[in-house]
C-alpha positions in Angstrom: 67.3 93.5 80.1 66.8 97.3 79.2 69.0 99.3 77.0 70.1 101.3 80.1 71.4 98.0 81.8 73.1 97.1 78.4 74.9 100.5 78.5 76.0 100.0 82.1 77.2 96.4 81.5 79.2 97.6 78.3 80.7 100.4 80.4 82.0 97.9 83.0 83.4 95.6 80.3 85.2 98.4 78.6 86.6 99.6 81.9 88.0 96.2 82.5 89.9 96.3 79.3 91.3 99.8 80.0 92.3 98.5 83.5 94.3 95.7 82.0 96.2 98.2 79.8 96.9 100.5 82.8 98.2 97.3 84.7 100.4 96.4 81.7 102.0 99.9 81.7 102.5 99.9 85.5 103.9 96.3 85.4 106.3 97.5 82.7 107.4 100.6 84.9 107.9 98.2 87.7 110.1 95.8 85.7 112.1 98.7 84.3 112.7 100.0 87.7 114.0 96.7 88.9 116.4 96.2 86.0 117.5 99.8 85.7 120.5 99.4 87.9 121.8 96.7 85.4 121.0 98.7 82.3 122.8 101.7 83.8 125.8 99.6 84.7 126.0 98.1 81.1 126.3 101.6 79.9 123.2 101.4 77.5 121.7 104.6 78.9 121.9 107.1 81.8 120.1 106.7 85.0 118.1 109.9 84.5 116.8 108.7 81.3 115.5 105.5 82.9 114.0 107.4 85.8 112.1 109.7 83.3 111.1 106.6 81.3 109.9 104.8 84.4 107.9 107.6 85.8 106.4 108.2 82.3 105.2 104.6 82.2 103.8 105.0 85.8 101.9 108.2 84.8 100.5 106.5 81.6 99.4 103.5 83.6 97.9 105.7 86.4 96.0 107.7 83.8 94.6 104.6 82.3 93.5 103.4 85.8 92.0 106.9 86.3 90.0 106.4 83.2 89.0 102.9 84.3 87.8 104.3 87.6 85.6 106.9 85.9 84.2 104.2 83.6 83.4 101.9 86.5 81.6 104.7 88.4 79.6 105.5 85.4 78.7 101.8 84.7 77.6 101.0 88.3 75.8 104.5 88.4 73.9 103.5 85.2 72.9 100.1 86.7 72.0 101.5 90.2 68.6 102.8 89.5 67.3 99.3 88.4 69.3 97.6 91.3 70.3 99.7 94.3 72.6 97.1 95.6 75.1 97.9 92.8 75.7 101.2 94.7 78.6 99.5 96.5 80.5 99.1 93.2 80.1 102.9 92.5 81.4 103.5 96.0 84.4 101.2 95.3 85.1 103.1 92.0 84.9 106.4 93.8 87.4 105.3 96.4 89.7 104.0 93.7 89.3 107.2 91.7 90.3 109.3 94.8 93.4 107.1 95.4 94.5 107.2 91.8 94.3 111.0 91.9 96.4 111.3 95.0 98.9 108.8 93.5 99.3 110.6 90.3 99.9 114.0 92.1 102.4 112.3 94.3 104.1 110.6 91.4 104.4 114.1 89.6 105.7 115.7 92.8 108.2 112.8 93.4 109.5 113.1 89.9 109.9 116.7 90.3 111.9 116.4 93.4 114.1 113.9 91.9 114.8 115.9 88.9 115.6 118.9 91.0 118.1 116.9 93.1 116.2 117.0 96.4 115.5 113.4 96.2 115.9 110.8 98.9 114.6 112.5 102.1 111.5 113.9 100.3 110.7 110.6 98.7 110.8 108.6 101.9 108.7 111.2 103.7 106.2 111.0 100.9 106.0 107.3 101.1 105.1 107.3 104.8 102.8 110.2 104.8 100.8 109.8 101.5 101.4 106.5 99.9 100.7 104.1 102.7 97.2 105.6 103.4 96.6 105.7 99.7 97.4 101.9 99.5 95.0 101.2 102.4 92.2 103.2 100.9 93.0 101.5 97.5 92.5 97.9 99.0 89.3 99.1 100.6 88.2 100.3 97.1 89.0 97.2 95.4 87.3 95.1 98.0 84.1 97.2 97.5 84.5 97.1 93.8 84.9 93.2 94.0 81.7 93.1 96.0 80.0 95.2 93.2 81.2 92.9 90.5 80.1 89.9 92.5 76.6 91.4 92.6 76.6 92.1 88.8 77.7 88.5 88.1 75.1 87.1 90.4 72.3 89.2 88.6 73.5 88.7 85.0 
């Protein structure tokens, strides 16, 4: 194994760890969103504070997934000259990177509309027009990424 291959494999390994951190932040935001109704009813904090906290966790998690996608692309790009079949992993990483960018922009826009009081109508429209296609492309990206990791595992 060349040093270039070792660098690519280290990049992929590190990206997995960053992705796990991103998933933890996103899962925490999901749990907070689920229990926020009960927290507000108990009087511990206001709904606006929980909304800001939830979206902050989503943005942190999304930023970590963004970093992960860049690292995945770099890792597969480093390995591709030696093994062209690893290019599918880079394609999956690029697809995920694009969906993360659109998701982060949509989340920032959605937070802005909620804080300005426009809220419900805009958020349901955003869900149908942007987030559903993003989810479809995200699934495609993760399938391609899975194939790339399968090929890496088969080779190494």
